[in-house]
N, C-alpha and C positions, 0 to 999 in steps of 0.2 A: 722064308727070309724073316732074319731078326733086326728090328727096327728099334733105333733109340730114339726117344721122343724127350727132347730136353725142354724144360719148363712143363713137364706134364701134370705136374700138381696144380698150377696156375688155372686162371680163368679159361682162356681159351684152350691152352694145352690139354686141360682136362677134358674136355669136349673132343679134342682132336684122339685122346687117349681112347674113349669110351667108344667112340666110332670106330676105330680100326680095331680094338678087341672083340668088338661085337661082329663087325663086318666081315672081319677077316681071321676066323678061327685057325688058319692053316699058319698065319704069322705069328711070331714070338714077339710082342710089345714090351719094350723095358723103358719105364718111366723114369727120366735122369734129372733130378731135381736137387737143388740144395736146400730146400724148404725154408727160404727167408719169408719175410713177413707175409708175403701176397700167396705163398704157396700153401696148401691145404690139402692134406690127403683125405679128409672127410668128403672133397670133391667127387673121389672115385670109390666111395664105400661099395657101391652096387656092381662093380668089378674087380675089386680087389682080390677076389678070392678065384677069378677066371684062371683056368689051366694055361692060357696063352699071356699071362700079365704077371709082369714081376715089377718091384719099385728098387731102385739103387739111389741113394744119397750120394751127390757130388755137387760138389761147387765146381764149375766150368773156369772160373778164374784160378784155379789150383791145376796147373798143367800136368804136374805129377799124377794127382787122382785121376784126372781125364785119361791120361795114358795107360794107367794101372786097369781103368774101366775097360777101356778098348781093348787092351790086351787079353783081358779075362773073358769079356763077353762075346768077341769076334762078331762085331754086328756087320751086316752087309748093307746098312743105309741109315742115315740120319734124317731125322725131322727136326730142325731146330726153331724152338720158341722160346726157349729161356731168354729172358731180358728184363733190365729195369725198364719200367713204361710209365711212369706217371710224371708228367711236365713239370708240375709243382715241386717235386721231389729233385728232379733234375737241377732246378734253379738253386735249389738249396744246398744239393751236395753232388755237382757234376761230376767228382771222382769216381763214385759208385758207378757211374752209368759208364764210363770210359773203360772201368776195369769188366764189367759183365758184358757190355756190349761190344766192346771192340776187342778187349786181352781174350776174353772168354771165348768169341766167335773164332779167333786164330788158334786158340789151343784146339779146338774142336777141328777146324780144317787141318792142323798138323797132325792129329791123331788120326784122320781119316788117311791122310796121306801114308801114315806109317803103317797102320792097321788094316785098311780097307781096299786100298788101291791095288797092293800086291795080288789078292785074290778076288777082286769085283768083279761081278758079272753083269750082264745087260741090263740088270734090274737095280745095280748098286745107285746110288744117288745122295748128294748131300742137298737136302731142301731147306733154304733160308727164308724163314717168314720175317717180313718188316712192314711197314707203315707208310701212309701217305703223307704222313707229316715230313718225309725226306723231302718233297716236292717245293716244300715253303707254304706261301700264301696266295690264294686268288683272289681277284678283284669280282665284281659282281657277275661275271660272265665266264664262261669257258670250263673246262674240265681237265684233270691230270689225266694223261694217256701214259702210255709206257715209254713214249719218246719225250716226256718233259724232263727238262734239265734239272738238277737237283738245286735247291735252296733252302737249307735247314735253317730254322730261326730258335731253337732252343738246345740246350745241351743234349737232351733226349734225343730230339732228330738229328743232330749232328752225329751222336754216337752211332744210331742207327745208319745213316747214311753212309759213315764209314765203314761199319760191317758188311754194308750191301757192296760197297766197292771193293772190299778184301775177298769177299767171295766171289766176285767176278774175277778178281786179280789171281786167285788160285785156279779158277776155269782155264783161263788163257795160258798162266805159266806152267801150271802142274798137271793141267790136262785132268784135275778132278771134275766128274760129271756132276753139274749143279743146276739147280733151277732155283727161282727166286719168285716172291709175291708181295706186292705191295697192297695193305688193307685199309679201308675207310673205319671208322669209329665202330666197335663192337658193343653189344648190349645182350644181355640175357641172364639166365640162372647162374648164379656160382661167381658174379662179379665182386673183387674185393670192394668194401663201401669205401672207396675214397675217389671214386667216377661218379660223373654228374647224375647219373640215372640211379644207383642203388644209394647214393646220400639223399637225393630227393626221396625216393622211397622211404628211407628210413626217417628221414625227417618229418615227412607228413605224418607216417602211422605214428609218430611221438610228439606231434604238434611242436616242433622245433622249427626255427626259421630255415628257409631254403634259400641258400646262397646262391646269387647268380652274378657273375664277372659283369662289371661294367653294365651297359645296357642292354645285355642279354642278345644283342644281335648279331653275335659272331656266329656262322652257319656251318654245320657239320654234316656228313652224309653218314646215315647209320645203317649198320648191318646187323641180322641175327645172329649171334654167335654159332648156332648149329649149322646155317647156312654157309659161313665161313669154313667152319669144319668140313663140310661138303665140299666146298671149292677145293680146299687143301688136298682132301682125298683125289679130285681129278686131276690136278696139276701134280701131285706125287707120281700118280700111274701113268698120265697121259701126256705131259707136257714134253717138248723137246728138250735135251739137253742144251745148257745155256739160254735159256728162255725166260723171260720175266712177264708175269701178268699182274695187272691192277685187279683186285676185287672190292667192289663196291655196291651197295643197294639201291642204288638210283633214287635216293631217298634224303633230299636234303631237307633240313629243319633248321631254323633259327633256333638258338638256345631257349630263349623266352617262349618261343611257340611249343617248343616240346616240353616245357615246364609247366604250361598251361594244358596241355592235353595229359600229361601225366596227373595233374592236380584233378582233373575231370574224371580220370578212370580210377583214381585213388578214391574219391569221394563216393563214387557209385560202388566200389568193392567195400568200402569200411560202412557204408550205409550212412553216410554223412550228408547233410544238405549241400546241393550244388552249390559251387563257389566257396565252401569252407576252406579248403585248403589253398585256394589263393592268396588269402589273407598272411600266409606264411612266408610269402615270397619276399626275400631280401636282397637288394643290390649291394655288391661289395667292391673294393677296388679292384680293378682289371688285374688280370696277371700281366706280367711282363713278359713285352713281346709277345703277346697273344695274337695267334695267326687269325685273320678276318674270316677266310672260308677255304674249306676243304669240299673238293666235290671228284669223285671218281668217275671216268669214263671207263666202265666193266665189258664194252661190247667185244673184246676180244676175245675173253674167256667164255662169254657166251656165244659166239661166233665159232671159235675152235673147238672147244672142250664142251660145248652142249649145256654149261652151267649157267642158272639163273636164280635169284633170292625166291624162296618158297613162300615168304609170308610177307603180309603188307604190313608196313610199320604199326599200325594200331592194333592188328590184331598181335603181332609179336611183343609189343609194349605192353598189352594187357596180360598175355601168359606171362611175362616176365613179373608184373606186379604181383598176379596171382601165385608164381612160385616163392617169392619173397614173404607174400604174407602168410604161405601154408608152410614155411620153413623158417619160422620166426626163431628157432633154435640155434640156425645156422649164423644168422646174423647176432644173436646174442653171444654166441661163443667167441666170435671176433670182438665184439665190444668189450667183454670182459677178460679176453686173452686166453681162455682156456683150450681153445684148438689149438694152440702152440704146446700144450702137454703131449699130444699126440705127435706133433711133428718132432719135437725134441726126443723122443724115444725110439726114433726111426732113422 
């Protein structure tokens, strides 16, 4: 089986590529990525020479490029992770999110119809990875389930909600075999340092202020990225066509409580006096339309597919901290832009 994994040079995508390359040597894995600012081939140096791995630079917004790629490569399946994903960026530049997340997804679906549908096998499918943010905001109680109505609140979540609807529409209209998943916040190695945890790690290390929106009382459900990749593996291989699964960590944290825990771990790992990093916490003006709480009910994937998180949050967070501290050159290459040099040449 030849699988296109879009967005494979990004944070979550690189972990999915690594898992599939290593676990399934009989598959051919093609990493399809435009190498925009968050795409980084340095995330995959450990598998870049594997015989069943290749990289193809392609912007999914370009329909002609997508069609040419599908015609040439003759894929059997698609795992679609390519997306613009940062809420703050979507507020500043919503059109980029509409182009990548909506138009890009439609281009992939159309290419699937043209080049995979005529020869598809029982294992062919279009797997669309999405976010829990499409469901909107929860109050103090309750959970998002697979039956929760969509209520997106940001340009990012609205663009992902639209792409979800289009994938389902192509399933019903054109009979494309699709599966979908909506996941909670991911954390772990290789996350681009614009998201909360890597920003905080970097700032604590460098004794810079840790920005916390509002009062820090917004709640998120956190999942270790390797566990998300494991869930994607399960859903791709075992989920019924047309089904949707929520993926979450059963792990709710207020932002400020997460930062306090992170400060404690960082002080221990850096050999600093306990409480030192807490002094760096700085409250900043809240994000526009900031959803109060996300919480995933992941019982269906646990029940149907036998998946559950492998790490407790404290363990996963410490492993994440240790990775960033041990891979300072990775963070430095992003801070000074040198990682882009490799991207431009590919």
